C-alpha positions in Angstrom: 0.0 0.0 0.0 1.6 3.2 -1.2 -0.3 6.3 -0.3 -0.1 10.1 0.2 -1.8 11.9 3.0 -2.8 15.5 2.5 -4.7 18.0 4.6 -4.3 21.4 6.2 -2.7 22.0 9.5 -5.0 20.8 12.3 -7.0 18.4 10.0 -5.9 15.4 12.1 -3.5 13.8 9.7 -1.2 12.6 12.4 -3.9 10.7 14.3 -5.2 9.0 11.2 -1.8 8.2 9.7 -0.9 6.3 12.9 -3.9 4.0 12.4 -2.9 3.3 8.8 0.7 2.6 9.3 -0.2 0.2 12.2 -2.8 -1.6 10.1 -0.6 -2.1 7.0 2.7 -2.3 8.8 4.3 0.4 6.6 6.4 3.4 7.6 5.1 6.9 7.8 7.5 9.1 5.9 7.7 12.8 6.8 9.8 14.8 4.4 10.3 17.5 7.0 11.7 15.0 9.5 13.9 13.5 6.7 15.3 16.9 5.8 16.1 17.7 9.4 17.8 14.4 9.9 19.8 14.7 6.7 20.9 18.2 7.8 21.8 17.0 11.3 23.8 14.0 10.0 25.7 16.2 7.5 24.3 14.5 4.4 23.0 17.7 2.9 25.1 20.0 0.7 26.3 23.0 2.9 24.7 25.4 0.5 21.4 23.7 0.9 21.8 23.9 4.7 22.4 27.6 4.4 19.3 28.0 2.3 17.2 26.0 4.8 18.5 28.1 7.7 17.5 31.2 5.8 14.0 29.9 5.4 14.4 28.9 1.7 12.8 25.9 0.1 14.9 22.8 -0.7 14.8 21.8 -4.4 12.2 19.1 -5.3 14.8 16.8 -6.7 16.6 16.7 -3.4 13.5 15.8 -1.5 12.4 13.1 -4.1 15.9 11.5 -3.9 15.6 11.4 -0.1 12.2 9.7 -0.5 13.8 7.2 -3.0 16.5 6.3 -0.6 14.0 5.9 2.3 11.5 3.8 0.4 14.2 1.4 -0.7 14.7 0.3 2.9 13.3 -3.1 4.0 10.5 -1.7 6.1 9.0 0.0 3.1 8.9 -3.2 1.0 5.1 -3.4 1.5 4.5 0.3 0.9 4.6 3.6 2.7 2.6 6.6 3.8 4.0 9.9 2.6 3.1 12.9 4.9 3.8 16.5 3.8 4.8 15.7 0.3 3.9 16.3 -2.5 2.3 19.7 -2.1 2.5 20.9 -5.7 1.9 19.4 -9.1 5.6 19.5 -10.2 6.4 17.6 -6.9 3.7 15.1 -7.7 5.1 14.6 -11.2 8.6 14.1 -9.9 7.4 11.6 -7.3 5.5 9.7 -10.1 8.6 9.6 -12.2 10.8 8.3 -9.4 8.3 5.5 -8.6 7.8 4.6 -12.2 11.5 4.1 -12.6 11.1 1.3 -10.0 7.9 0.0 -11.6 5.9 1.3 -8.7 3.0 3.7 -8.4 0.7 5.3 -5.8 -2.4 3.4 -4.7 -4.4 6.2 -3.2 -4.2 9.9 -2.1 -6.2 10.6 1.0 -7.3 14.3 1.5 -8.7 15.1 4.9 -11.1 18.1 4.6 -12.1 20.3 7.5 -13.7 23.8 7.3 -11.3 26.7 8.0 -13.2 28.0 11.0 -12.9 24.6 12.7 -9.2 24.3 11.8 -8.7 27.7 13.5 -10.6 26.7 16.6 -8.7 23.4 16.9 -5.3 25.2 16.7 -5.9 28.5 18.4 -7.4 27.0 21.6 -4.6 24.4 21.9 -2.4 24.7 25.0 0.6 22.8 26.3 1.5 22.1 30.0 5.0 23.3 30.3 5.8 20.9 33.1 4.5 17.6 31.5 4.4 18.4 27.7 0.7 17.2 27.7 -1.4 19.0 25.1 -4.9 20.2 26.0 -7.7 22.1 24.3 -9.6 24.8 26.1 -12.9 23.6 24.5 -12.5 19.9 23.8 -10.0 18.7 26.3 -9.8 21.3 29.2 -6.6 21.2 31.3 -6.6 20.6 35.1 -6.7 23.7 37.3 -3.0 23.3 38.3 -1.7 23.1 34.7 1.1 25.5 33.8 -0.1 26.4 30.3 1.8 27.7 27.4 0.2 29.0 24.1 2.7 28.1 21.5 3.6 30.9 19.0 2.7 28.6 16.1 -0.9 28.4 17.5 -1.5 32.1 17.6 -4.4 33.1 15.3 -2.3 35.1 12.8 0.2 32.2 12.4 -2.5 29.6 12.1 -4.4 31.6 9.5 -1.2 32.1 7.5 -0.3 28.3 7.6 -3.8 27.4 6.3 -3.6 30.0 3.5 -0.1 28.8 2.5 -1.4 25.2 2.4 -4.5 26.2 0.3 -2.4 28.1 -2.2 0.2 25.3 -2.6 -2.3 22.5 -3.0 -4.9 24.3 -5.1 -3.8 22.4 -8.2 -2.6 19.2 -6.5 -6.0 17.8 -5.6 -7.5 18.2 -9.1 -4.3 16.6 -10.5 -4.8 13.5 -8.3 -8.5 13.5 -9.0 -7.9 13.4 -12.7 -5.5 10.5 -12.1 -8.3 8.6 -10.3 -6.3 8.5 -7.1 -8.0 11.1 -4.9 -10.2 10.1 -1.9 -11.7 13.2 -0.2 -12.6 12.4 3.4 -14.8 14.5 5.7 -12.5 15.2 8.6 -15.3 16.4 11.0 -16.6 14.1 13.7 -15.4 11.6 16.3 -11.9 10.3 15.7 -13.2 6.7 15.4 -15.8 7.7 12.7 -13.2 9.6 10.7 -10.9 6.5 10.9 -13.7 4.3 9.5 -14.1 6.7 6.6 -10.4 6.7 5.9 -10.1 2.9 6.0 -13.2 2.4 3.9 -11.7 4.7 1.2 -8.4 3.0 1.2 -9.9 -0.5 1.1 -12.1 0.6 -1.8 -9.1 1.7 -3.8 -7.1 -1.6 -3.5 
């Protein structure tokens, strides 16, 4: 099972991805994590590291090559779940080309869809207990009275709104691209976690 997971920040991708990788015994591959690890281990060109440190984007071919190397490892023999990549049509085309060179292709692209106002609520009302690292939500999972709460900078309204807008701009052409290829499964990401899981699994099972 080779799949891509897409969705805006706060859509619940992480929660659902864990269920999928446990069920199919495949690795969850985060390109962000891979880039940070490659940088830390000194495997990235120093010029690229400088670019990353300055907030610049890493060229698509570098990311696709990292994915190639990662998906050639034994734990990915039965497939993988790609999280955070691709986000644009050129990236999707590069990924397809790399997979085709190994006589492989994606099985399904799962898009979790959640209204913007709910995404904002999920993120902006999130708080972290500085002592324990436990994450709470002022509405859905209130903290105990003695919690020492921190409102992460990333969860402030302006930052959250910007992250959602960046996601929408980047993926505007990506979902139609995968829809045309017959790979896209749009999933309603609103509801109880278990119900959303059932929708995701049904969509994946139906694409096999």
